[in-house]
C-alpha positions, 0 to 999 in steps of 0.5 A: 430215673437215668436223666434225673440222675444225670442232672443230679450229677451235673448239679453236684459239680456245679456245686463243687465248682461254683464259679468255675464255669464262669471263670476257668480260662483255656488258651491253645495255640495255634489253632492249626496245629501240626505236630511236625512243625511245632508243639501245641501250647496249652494253658489253663487257669481256674480261680481256685485249685480243683481236680481238672484235666484236658480232654480231646474231643473229635468233631462228633462230640466223641472223646478221643482221650486225655491230653492231661489226665484230671488232677487237683490243680489251679494252673496248667501250662504244657506243650503237646506233641500231638500223641495220645498213648504213643500215637500221632493223632490223625488229622481232622478237627477237634476240640480241647476241653477243660474238664472238671468232674463231668462239666466242661469248664472251658473249651477251645477248637483245634485242627490237626493238620500234618499234611504239606500243601501241594502244587499242582500242574506245575509248568514253565513257559516263555512269555511268547510260548514259542518253544526252542528245541528241548522245551517241555512242560518242565523246561523253557528257554528264554533270551531277554535281549529285547526282541520280544521273542523269549523275554521272560519265564512264566511258571504256572502252578495250582495250589490245593490249599491256602499257603505261603509261597516262596518262589526262588530262582537258583544257580546250582554247583553242588547246592542251589544258590538263590539269585531271585526270590519272591514271597506271597500269600496265596489262596487255593487254585491256579496262579502264576509267577513271572520271571523277568531277568536282566539280559546281562544275567549268564547263559545257563539253566536256572532251577526253579524252587517253590516252597509252600507253607500252611497255617500249621506250618507245614512245608513242602518244597519242589526243587532238589537241595542236591544233584543226586535228588535233582536227577528226577526234576520235581520242579521247573527249570528256565534256560537263558539262552545265549550264543552257546557253541562248541565244536564236536571235537577237541582237535583237527588238522589244518585245512580241514573242515570242522562241526561247530554246534550253535544254539541261539535265537539271534537272527544273524551271527558274526564268526571270526577265528582267533589264536589264543597266546599271541595276544598282548592283553591279559585276561581278567574274566572267566567268561572272556577269551582273548586272542589274536585274529587269523581270518576275517570275520564273516557275518551270516543270517541265522535261520535256526532261532528255534533249535540247535544247528551245526555248521561245517566250519573251515579250519584254515592252514594254521599251524598247531596251536590253540584257536577259538572262534568268536561269535557275535550275535547281532544283539551283542551276545558272544560266545567262544568255541575253542579247539586245538590244531594238532600237527599234520605230522607229529614231531615234524616241527618240534621235539617238544609236545604240549598237552592241554587238559581237555579231559579235566575241562569237560569234568569241570564243565557245568553245562546242563544238557539233559535239563534238569537244573544241574550240571552234567558232571560228577562235580555236582556232587552225586549227579553222575560218574560220567561227563561227555566230550565235545560239549559247549562250555558253560560261561560263554564257551570258556574252558573252566579255570582258562584264565587262572591255569592255562592262557598264562602259559600260552602267552609265555610260549609266544613271548619267548618264541617257543613253537612246540606241538600241541595236542589234546588228551583225546590226541595223545590217546592215539599214540600207541606206545611209549616208543612212539611218542619218544620217537616224536618228542624228547619232552612233554609238557602238562601246562594245566590241570590235568587231573583225569587220565585214562589207563592208556595215558597214564601208562604211556607217560610212565613208560615214556619216563622209564625210556628216558623221556623228559616231563614237566607238569606245571600245575598240581593234582595231575593224574589223580583219577582214573577214566575210562573212555565210553560210547565211541571215545566221546564220554569219560567215566570217573572210576578209582584214584590212581593211588588206590590201584596201587599206582601212586602219582608221586612214584611218576612225578615225585609229588602228588595231590595232598589238600586243597581249600578252593583258594582261600589262602595263597602264599608265595613259594620259598626257595629251597634249592637255590645252592642244589639246583642253580640251574633252575633259579639262574637269572631270577636273583632268588637265593635259598629263603627268597620268595616268588609269586607274591606279586600276584597274591601267592600259589595254592588252591590245590597242592602237591607234596612227596610221599614215601613213593617218591623217587630217591634223589628228588629235590624239592625246588621250593615250597609253601610251608604249612599253607593248610596247617602243620604238615600240608606243605606245597612242594615244587620238585625235580628229579632224574632217573636214567635219562629221564628228567621230571618236574612238578610244580606243586601248586595248581595255579603255577603254570598260569603265572608264566608271564611273571618275571621270575617264573618266566626265567624259571621256565626258560631254565627248565625248557633249556634243561628239558629239550636235551634228549 
């Protein structure tokens, strides 16, 4: 009589809950539930208190377990974490039942889904489908210049389930920054996003990120949050092509032939060489180089519209200095390719040497040559520990921080009729000994941010000072990292800080790197040694306690300070007290040791303000003192 017994049990339950079946209420939200996204909200109510529980049943009607064991109650509210007996319930379709005795008083369907949507067959193409050299399924090149060749990018993908899709185009430094975004609720299957950027957008690579979220709240993102993850491309990259150009070497001799690499899809180019420094026009943009022309412009047809090409470029009979080729496309796009002309015979024209910070320029160069959307530099935070020399610079070919750190000093040289020899750090590494360097030059100037130096460069300058050579550093955070030359001298590998190998920078230069705030706070220098070093401030009208640099908003960004390793007798000429907090003071210093004289500016952007009247006079005073062997 088992069937009869079951019927008797049901009747007994209904008798015990005379109106529960009709009046019990069970509310479950959301229907699509992912424990990874949020907890499930469960609410139950009965007309009167009774012994009830919440039971989970699978799609075949089999009991999985009690979410809430039976207990006498009238109301029930909880947030469920998707676990039974400590284990996560597998994905699938279920039913929640409000159970009293053997009766189901109310029920609600539930779908547990902990798997994020997937994007399949992700590809990038330019609208015309004409590839540029290096393009592939995950990398495409565009140039929205109106010639209808590569005007926009099409991002094709397939969804494996319905999802809310967030499409982002980002620029990357150490993390992505969104410059364009679009959100759409899309069904499963193939889809296409089309990006039509404005022609004025900077030429560089752009990382596309696609985030997909399903109804349960599961989310998956294609496109890395940082450069370390971005080494393996899981999304797509769009390159905005400009006139990307760069010389394959840092310097050349006059009347020699140089190699100029160009990537553009323009139909014609106009090339003209300029010398940086003699120009009257200040530089107000990080993507512009100003100079004076040293030859006539030449216009050539450009056939390499789908690939990188290298030209033989004739260097004229020009004197040592910093130059650049300005390349103008017929559609108005511009690129710059800087280079240095080194003297034919070292020291024959001047006993003063200026060394341009070409290692640091490349260290800060965020050009993405491997096409993963992240700059090929250790400043991309985890991307790599090497940088390659001879690359075209991002920002239309202008060296990083050219406007702030470098061009002001070059303009001062020409404004004051100074004609020193100019070398790159690559050139400096070819000078074998300090004795040889001292034989050529009495005074060596590092005008910009010379942060990355080889062991040979460090030893060369240390021994040069020991032998009585004079050195001036017009920036801060100099000789900070040791780098090694690899791949036949065309790649730098960052290894360790010099102070960590027992060779603190302050032992050479009086000060060393102390702190930075990326330029958020800048303040003027306060004069400290007008009476103890009157020669430096002569003609400036500045006495102790006076300030300079306020006309340009002050100094800072990165600062240097004296340490226990600072040579005895070092004079603090000026300082910026507590610029980044108590004790974090920028210090400008000078010391003499034997015949050597060493000056350090103490703030990273001092040399860039050389055209400021007070600074101009200080540099004149410094030059006059240092040129004497």
